[in-house]
Structure formats: structure tokens, C-alpha cells
N, C-alpha and C positions, 0 to 999 in steps of 0.2 A: 616107330618109336615115339612115345609121348614125351614131350619136353617137360622137364621139371621147372620150378620157379627160376632157378639160376640160369637155365638155358634160355628161358623166355626173356628174362631181363637182359642177358647178354645180346640176344637178337635185337631187342629194342634199342639198346645203346649203340650197337654197331650199324644198324640199318636205318633207324629213324632219326637219330640225332645228327643229321647231315642236311644238305640243302633239300633233300627229299621231304623234310618236315614243313617246308614253306613253299609249295608249288605255285601259289598265287602271288608271290612277292613281286613288287615293282622293282625293288633293288635290294641287294645284300652287300654289305661291306664288312670287313674284318677289323676287329680290335683285339689283338692277341688271340685268345681262344674264343672270343665272343663272335657271334654272327649278329650284326645289327641290320634288321630287316625293316623295310617300309612296305606297307600294304595300302591299297586304295582307301580313301576316306580319312587320310591323315593319321593312320595308326602305325605306331612303331612297335617292334617286337624284338626282344633280346633272347637268344637261345645259344646253346653250345653243347659240344660232346662232353666236355668236362672243363674244369677251370685251371687245368695245367699245373696243379699242385700249388697254386697261389696261397700265400699266407694271408693273415688278416689285413696287413697293410697293402698287399697286392690286390686283394679283392676290393678294398675300399677304393683303390686307384682305378680299377676296372669299372666300378659303378659310376665314379665321377666322370670318367672318360666317356662312358656310354651316354650319360645324361647330357654332357656337353655336346655330343654328336647330334642329339635330337633337339635340344633346347634352342640351338641357333637356327633351326628350321621352323619358320612360322607356320608352315603347312602341317606340322605334326601337333596334334591336339592331345594325344594320349600315347603312353608307352606301356606295354606289358613285358615284364621280366619273368620268364618261366623258370621256376626252380623245380628241382627234383629232390625227393627226400633221401635218396641213397648217395647223393653226391658228397664228396669231401669239399666243404665250403665254409671254412671257419670265419665267423663274423659276418656272413652274408646278410642275414636278417637285419642286424643292427645297421649295417652300411646302407641297405636299401631304405629302411625306415628313416634314417637320418637324412637321406637324399630326397625324401618326400614321396616315396613309394608306399602304397597302402596294401597290405596283404588281403586277399580275398579268400573265399572258402577253399580249404584243401580238398583235392579230389584224389581218387584212387586211380592209379595206372593199371588198367586191366588188359590182359593178353591171353589169348587162347588159340588152339588149333582150329582152323575153319571147319575141318571135317567133323570135329566133335560138336560143333554148334549147328551143323546143317542137318537137323533132325526134324521129323514131323511134329508140329505142335498143334493140338486141336484148338480151333477157334470157336468162340461163341456163335450160336446160330445167327445167321444174317451178316456176319462180319467177313469181309474179303480183303485180300491184299493185292496191290498192284504197284507198278512203277509209273511215275508221272514224268512228263517231259514238256507239255505245252504250257504256255504262259498262264492261261486261266487256272489250270490245276496247280501250278507252282505258287501263284499268288494265294490261292485258297489254302494250300498246305502251310505257307508261311504265316498266314493270318490265324490258322488253327493253332500253330505252335506258339504264337504270341499269346493267344488266349490261354493255352495250357500253362504257360509260365507266368500268367498274370500281368502281362505287359500290354501296352496299347499297340494296336496294329501298326506295323512299320512298313511303309511303302519302300523305304530305303533298303531294309533287309531283303525284301522280295526282289528288288532290283539287283542287289548284290548276288543273290542266288542265280538269277537269270543270266547275269554276266558270266558267272562261273560255268553254267551250262553251255553258253555260247563258245567258251574256250575249248570245249570238247576234251577236257583233261581226264575223263573217265568217271567223274562223279555221277552217282546215281541217287535218285530221290524215290523213296518208297513210302506208301501210305497204307493205312488200314481204314476201311469204310464200313459203316453200319447203315444199311438201307440208303446208301448214296451219300451219307454225311462223313466227311473225314474226321476221324477220332484219334488217330495216332500217326506218327510220321518219324522218319529217320533217314540219314544219308549214309551211303557207302562211298568211301573215298580210297580207291586203289592208290598205293604209293609206288610211283615209278621207280624201277631199279631195285626193288626190294621184294621180300616174300609177303609183305603186309598189305592189308586193306583196313581202313579205319571205319568204325561205326560211330556216327556222330549225330548230334541234333535230336536225340530222342525226346519226344514230347507226346503225352497222352492226356486227353481231357479227363478230368477227375472222375466223372461217372463211369468211365470205361477202364479205370485202373484196377489192377489186381485180378484181371481175368485172363491173363496169358497173352494178351494182344501184342504187347511190346516184345515179349519173348519170341512170338511167332515172326514178328518183323525182323528180329535179329537173325533167326534161322533162315529166313528168305534171303537176307543180305549175305549171310555166310555161303549159301548155295551159289549166289551170283559171284561172290569172290572166288570160289573154287573154279567156276567156269572161266574166270579171267586168269587162272593160274596162280592165284594168291592162296597161300597155305596158312597164314597167320592173321588173326584179327586183333585189333587194339582199340582202346577207347580210354578217355579220361572220364571218370564217373563220379557223380555226386553220391552221397550216402543213400539217396532214394533209389538210384538206378543200379548201384553196386550189387545188391542182393539179387536183382533180376539177372544181371550178367553172370554172376556166380552160378546161378541155377542153370544158365545157358551153357556153362562150361568154361568161362573165363577165370583167370587167376589174378589176384592182386599181387603185383610184383614190386610196387613202390607207391609213392605219392607224388603229387605235383601241386604246387601252390603258386598262383599268379600274383605278382605284385604290380600294382597299377600306379603310374604317375600321370597326372592330368595337368595340362598347362594352366597356370593360374589365370583367372579372368581379370581384366583390368577394371579397376573401380573408377567410375566417373566422378 
């Protein structure tokens, strides 16, 4: 049976909006319906299954409480509050902005059945796919992704990926190569205790875009997910990658918008 949009969204809410959402957390504390998460590198993260029917005043109090929780910790430099477009959340945008959170680009929550994605996708001549695990390849993959996004090469991002691999939590790294040069990459992240695996970190160098390479990487990761017993695939997608994933068989079930708070820097 093929799940419809409502079925996919229900699976997302029931299975992913739990502690399964934050497997790399250093700590998780509760504030009412909120899960207040801390990741390595001084990153806070706020998420929840729902807001428990809170009204505007209740939501304002939750935002204030969450910010108090993080602001007293000098090791926390930034906090992301992850919102979802289908939540009942009266006044949340205004409460977050007034507390100093800044909304970033809204992304589409994409979900699909892995078996529908695990299809043969023709690759351009000379392009091959493989999974990478060793440090040299991981650093090359991370540097290529930085280039694709127009960012400076970050040693710290590569270090964080290597640390994740060392935990052996199931994350897989996949790349496409053209004549030995990495040109596209993405992660597969199986979600423990669920039917889901996530496809994340999609990056393709501009000259290789629009040639089916990232779609082929998605299909390869879907096949790997099925081999791990995962039947559903999910991703948060920009407007650039959303059409690619739709062609691969994923459905847009909602939206998500991150709101970011950064600790003010002291003026000398």
C-alpha cells in the first residue's frame, strides 16, 4: 500500500519528533512540551512533538523559558528553534522574533517510501557512485560540499563528520565521482527505533548539476536504507533540491523554518 500525504505526515510526527530526532545530542532536557538539546560546538536546539495546545501567552512563556535555559550557559553560542508549518502555534513567530531569534529560509519536509526511490537512474558517462569511510575521502567530500555551497573549506565540519562516523551510529556517506573527482555527495542517516532513514547534506558542484547525478545518489541511498530495514525516507529540502526529490518520489508533507538566536558579542 502506498501511503498518502496524511499517512506520511502522521508517520513523521509519530516517529521522528522524538529523541530519535537528535541522536548526536550531548544532553536533552524537558521544558513542558519542549526538548532542549545541546550539541557539540556550543549549539542549542529546540524541538517538540507539538506545543501541547498552548495559547499565545503560553507560547511566549515557553520561548522565554527556553532562552533563559541557554543564555545562562556561556558555552552555548547559538540556538536553533525548529518550527513546522502544520503545527498549531499561535503567536510563535512574533514571540521568537521579539526574543532575538531570526528566521532563516523555509524548507520543505519531504517524505517517501524507500522502495519507490530505489530505482535505476542512468549516470552520465564516466560518473560513478560509492560509499566513503576513510578520513582522506571524508575530508575531500566535506571540502567539495563547502565548495558547492560557496563556503570556505571548514576543517571543523570535516572533524564533526569524522566524529559522527567514529560513533558508528549508522550514518553513511555517499559520493559521485567524475574521472576520480568528487562532484556530488550526500548522507544517509538511519533513525533508530523507526521506519525512517534521512537523506541529508546533498551538494553538487555547479557544472554537474541538472544531469541526474544527485537523483542517482538518492536512489543509491534508498537501496541502502532498504537493506537496513528502513522503509521510509525523509529530508528537509531547499527549493533547489525539492524538485529533484519530488522526481525521485518524495512528497512535500509540510514545511520547516529554523529560527536562530546567536549570543551577542561583547563590545570592547
